[in-house]
BALOBA-1460 file (C-alpha; in Angstrom, 3 decimals):
// residues 147
<rec num="1" residu="m" x="-20.565" y="6.980" z="-14.217"/>
<rec num="2" residu="a" x="-19.921" y="5.409" z="-10.815"/>
<rec num="3" residu="s" x="-18.624" y="7.507" z="-7.959"/>
<rec num="4" residu="n" x="-14.896" y="7.621" z="-7.230"/>
<rec num="5" residu="t" x="-15.371" y="5.535" z="-4.096"/>
<rec num="6" residu="k" x="-17.254" y="2.857" z="-6.005"/>
<rec num="7" residu="q" x="-14.624" y="2.827" z="-8.768"/>
<rec num="8" residu="q" x="-11.870" y="2.482" z="-6.174"/>
<rec num="9" residu="k" x="-13.652" y="-0.424" z="-4.517"/>
<rec num="10" residu="r" x="-14.137" y="-2.119" z="-7.883"/>
<rec num="11" residu="a" x="-10.493" y="-1.617" z="-8.793"/>
<rec num="12" residu="k" x="-9.318" y="-3.042" z="-5.440"/>
<rec num="13" residu="r" x="-11.650" y="-6.020" z="-5.799"/>
<rec num="14" residu="a" x="-10.441" y="-6.564" z="-9.345"/>
<rec num="15" residu="a" x="-6.786" y="-6.412" z="-8.305"/>
<rec num="16" residu="s" x="-7.285" y="-8.878" z="-5.470"/>
<rec num="17" residu="k" x="-9.378" y="-11.156" z="-7.720"/>
<rec num="18" residu="a" x="-6.646" y="-11.097" z="-10.366"/>
<rec num="19" residu="k" x="-4.069" y="-12.003" z="-7.735"/>
<rec num="20" residu="q" x="-6.296" y="-14.797" z="-6.466"/>
<rec num="21" residu="n" x="-6.803" y="-16.117" z="-10.007"/>
<rec num="22" residu="r" x="-3.055" y="-16.178" z="-10.601"/>
<rec num="23" residu="m" x="-2.466" y="-17.993" z="-7.320"/>
<rec num="24" residu="v" x="-5.144" y="-20.587" z="-8.107"/>
<rec num="25" residu="r" x="-3.695" y="-21.275" z="-11.536"/>
<rec num="26" residu="g" x="-0.293" y="-21.718" z="-9.927"/>
<rec num="27" residu="g" x="1.726" y="-22.047" z="-13.109"/>
<rec num="28" residu="q" x="-0.723" y="-24.298" z="-14.926"/>
<rec num="29" residu="a" x="-1.374" y="-23.618" z="-18.583"/>
<rec num="30" residu="v" x="-4.433" y="-21.470" z="-18.950"/>
<rec num="31" residu="k" x="-6.882" y="-22.509" z="-21.630"/>
<rec num="32" residu="a" x="-8.893" y="-19.897" z="-23.463"/>
<rec num="33" residu="s" x="-12.633" y="-19.862" z="-22.775"/>
<rec num="34" residu="a" x="-14.970" y="-21.097" z="-25.477"/>
<rec num="35" residu="g" x="-15.680" y="-17.569" z="-26.755"/>
<rec num="36" residu="e" x="-12.088" y="-16.399" z="-26.642"/>
<rec num="37" residu="s" x="-9.593" y="-17.437" z="-29.271"/>
<rec num="38" residu="t" x="-6.585" y="-16.189" z="-27.307"/>
<rec num="39" residu="s" x="-6.212" y="-15.888" z="-23.547"/>
<rec num="40" residu="v" x="-4.897" y="-12.657" z="-22.043"/>
<rec num="41" residu="e" x="-1.840" y="-14.578" z="-20.890"/>
<rec num="42" residu="q" x="-1.157" y="-15.554" z="-24.507"/>
<rec num="43" residu="v" x="-1.644" y="-11.967" z="-25.688"/>
<rec num="44" residu="y" x="0.697" y="-10.769" z="-22.951"/>
<rec num="45" residu="s" x="3.326" y="-13.446" z="-23.682"/>
<rec num="46" residu="k" x="3.326" y="-12.812" z="-27.427"/>
<rec num="47" residu="a" x="3.606" y="-9.065" z="-26.906"/>
<rec num="48" residu="m" x="6.397" y="-9.539" z="-24.379"/>
<rec num="49" residu="e" x="8.329" y="-11.885" z="-26.701"/>
<rec num="50" residu="s" x="7.983" y="-9.513" z="-29.646"/>
<rec num="51" residu="g" x="9.142" y="-6.482" z="-27.662"/>
<rec num="52" residu="s" x="5.798" y="-4.719" z="-28.028"/>
<rec num="53" residu="y" x="5.992" y="-3.345" z="-24.505"/>
<rec num="54" residu="d" x="9.418" y="-1.718" z="-24.901"/>
<rec num="55" residu="a" x="8.078" y="1.495" z="-26.420"/>
<rec num="56" residu="l" x="5.052" y="1.511" z="-24.101"/>
<rec num="57" residu="f" x="7.207" y="1.155" z="-20.991"/>
<rec num="58" residu="k" x="9.503" y="3.956" z="-22.154"/>
<rec num="59" residu="k" x="6.487" y="6.240" z="-22.719"/>
<rec num="60" residu="m" x="5.058" y="5.262" z="-19.332"/>
<rec num="61" residu="k" x="8.373" y="6.027" z="-17.611"/>
<rec num="62" residu="e" x="8.588" y="9.449" z="-19.281"/>
<rec num="63" residu="a" x="4.988" y="10.208" z="-18.332"/>
<rec num="64" residu="q" x="5.537" y="9.032" z="-14.752"/>
<rec num="65" residu="e" x="8.037" y="11.853" z="-14.321"/>
<rec num="66" residu="t" x="5.035" y="14.163" z="-14.727"/>
<rec num="67" residu="g" x="2.884" y="12.082" z="-12.392"/>
<rec num="68" residu="l" x="1.162" y="8.784" z="-11.775"/>
<rec num="69" residu="v" x="-2.036" y="9.895" z="-13.547"/>
<rec num="70" residu="a" x="-0.045" y="10.703" z="-16.688"/>
<rec num="71" residu="m" x="1.702" y="7.318" z="-16.613"/>
<rec num="72" residu="i" x="-1.573" y="5.426" z="-16.218"/>
<rec num="73" residu="s" x="-3.138" y="7.508" z="-18.989"/>
<rec num="74" residu="v" x="-0.388" y="6.390" z="-21.375"/>
<rec num="75" residu="f" x="-1.206" y="2.789" z="-20.521"/>
<rec num="76" residu="l" x="-4.962" y="3.278" z="-20.883"/>
<rec num="77" residu="v" x="-4.651" y="4.433" z="-24.506"/>
<rec num="78" residu="d" x="-2.402" y="1.533" z="-25.527"/>
<rec num="79" residu="p" x="-3.834" y="-0.323" z="-28.558"/>
<rec num="80" residu="l" x="-3.119" y="-3.749" z="-27.027"/>
<rec num="81" residu="l" x="-5.209" y="-2.851" z="-23.991"/>
<rec num="82" residu="a" x="-8.046" y="-1.778" z="-26.280"/>
<rec num="83" residu="l" x="-7.912" y="-5.168" z="-28.023"/>
<rec num="84" residu="v" x="-7.958" y="-7.033" z="-24.729"/>
<rec num="85" residu="l" x="-10.867" y="-4.954" z="-23.433"/>
<rec num="86" residu="k" x="-12.857" y="-5.620" z="-26.613"/>
<rec num="87" residu="g" x="-12.188" y="-9.328" z="-26.791"/>
<rec num="88" residu="h" x="-12.210" y="-10.515" z="-23.186"/>
<rec num="89" residu="k" x="-14.363" y="-10.500" z="-20.095"/>
<rec num="90" residu="e" x="-13.684" y="-7.844" z="-17.468"/>
<rec num="91" residu="e" x="-11.971" y="-10.233" z="-15.040"/>
<rec num="92" residu="h" x="-9.610" y="-11.451" z="-17.770"/>
<rec num="93" residu="a" x="-8.880" y="-7.895" z="-18.851"/>
<rec num="94" residu="t" x="-8.055" y="-7.122" z="-15.214"/>
<rec num="95" residu="d" x="-5.601" y="-10.027" z="-15.209"/>
<rec num="96" residu="y" x="-3.966" y="-8.525" z="-18.302"/>
<rec num="97" residu="i" x="-3.706" y="-5.103" z="-16.672"/>
<rec num="98" residu="v" x="-2.045" y="-6.623" z="-13.607"/>
<rec num="99" residu="l" x="0.360" y="-8.609" z="-15.814"/>
<rec num="100" residu="v" x="1.427" y="-5.499" z="-17.714"/>
<rec num="101" residu="f" x="1.853" y="-3.341" z="-14.611"/>
<rec num="102" residu="t" x="3.841" y="-6.149" z="-12.950"/>
<rec num="103" residu="a" x="6.115" y="-6.323" z="-15.985"/>
<rec num="104" residu="y" x="6.402" y="-2.533" z="-16.055"/>
<rec num="105" residu="r" x="7.458" y="-2.341" z="-12.413"/>
<rec num="106" residu="a" x="9.951" y="-5.195" z="-12.897"/>
<rec num="107" residu="w" x="11.346" y="-3.355" z="-15.934"/>
<rec num="108" residu="l" x="11.367" y="0.031" z="-14.197"/>
<rec num="109" residu="d" x="12.772" y="-0.756" z="-10.771"/>
<rec num="110" residu="g" x="12.970" y="-4.532" z="-10.357"/>
<rec num="111" residu="a" x="9.860" y="-4.716" z="-8.143"/>
<rec num="112" residu="d" x="8.514" y="-8.199" z="-7.512"/>
<rec num="113" residu="e" x="4.862" y="-9.244" z="-7.804"/>
<rec num="114" residu="a" x="4.102" y="-8.662" z="-4.110"/>
<rec num="115" residu="a" x="5.487" y="-5.119" z="-4.223"/>
<rec num="116" residu="t" x="3.586" y="-4.425" z="-7.440"/>
<rec num="117" residu="m" x="0.321" y="-5.735" z="-5.984"/>
<rec num="118" residu="a" x="0.781" y="-3.539" z="-2.899"/>
<rec num="119" residu="w" x="1.371" y="-0.586" z="-5.238"/>
<rec num="120" residu="l" x="-1.674" y="-1.428" z="-7.383"/>
<rec num="121" residu="e" x="-3.876" y="-1.773" z="-4.289"/>
<rec num="122" residu="s" x="-2.611" y="1.459" z="-2.688"/>
<rec num="123" residu="d" x="-4.980" y="4.399" z="-2.356"/>
<rec num="124" residu="e" x="-2.524" y="6.566" z="-4.300"/>
<rec num="125" residu="f" x="-2.595" y="4.237" z="-7.306"/>
<rec num="126" residu="q" x="-6.359" y="3.680" z="-7.085"/>
<rec num="127" residu="d" x="-7.039" y="7.428" z="-7.015"/>
<rec num="128" residu="a" x="-4.656" y="7.994" z="-9.917"/>
<rec num="129" residu="y" x="-6.233" y="5.152" z="-11.916"/>
<rec num="130" residu="v" x="-9.717" y="6.615" z="-11.466"/>
<rec num="131" residu="a" x="-8.490" y="10.098" z="-12.414"/>
<rec num="132" residu="a" x="-6.654" y="8.751" z="-15.477"/>
<rec num="133" residu="s" x="-9.697" y="6.707" z="-16.541"/>
<rec num="134" residu="e" x="-11.915" y="9.765" z="-16.308"/>
<rec num="135" residu="a" x="-9.412" y="11.951" z="-18.185"/>
<rec num="136" residu="v" x="-8.990" y="9.407" z="-20.983"/>
<rec num="137" residu="a" x="-12.758" y="8.854" z="-21.265"/>
<rec num="138" residu="k" x="-13.319" y="12.609" z="-21.451"/>
<rec num="139" residu="q" x="-10.602" y="13.006" z="-24.075"/>
<rec num="140" residu="q" x="-12.017" y="10.154" z="-26.165"/>
<rec num="141" residu="q" x="-15.523" y="11.637" z="-25.912"/>
<rec num="142" residu="q" x="-14.223" y="15.007" z="-27.113"/>
<rec num="143" residu="q" x="-12.428" y="13.335" z="-30.025"/>
<rec num="144" residu="k" x="-15.683" y="11.650" z="-31.044"/>
<rec num="145" residu="q" x="-17.561" y="14.945" z="-30.886"/>
<rec num="146" residu="f" x="-15.008" y="17.011" z="-32.778"/>
<rec num="147" residu="g" x="-13.112" y="14.315" z="-34.691"/>
């Protein structure tokens, strides 16, 4: 496993790359790559339209009262995220993660994309994301061993 510093750098690069990708696309329709039947934007849009995030956002809000690591952990075990991670390249999965957190912050406190990106790129969020990733990975490993 990469060191915390390396994971933080990767996460910051990924967040800025996702922002750059969104800016480049500038509202244009995004076509799925040859190997992908559905783009992450389509997955996100369909889930948003169907209300799939309502329960997730409520769980994330409840967990956030405990702490940022707990809130991120709730997100990291979401089945939709697992599907996106399995079926898409890392940079596209990162775009999905940014889309969901942007929607969550808009739902939670009306934050705009710029405020959300600043939050996602903050050291506090990066540290919490790494800690949550490690905790979820450890929990999943234990479930495989004893499950």
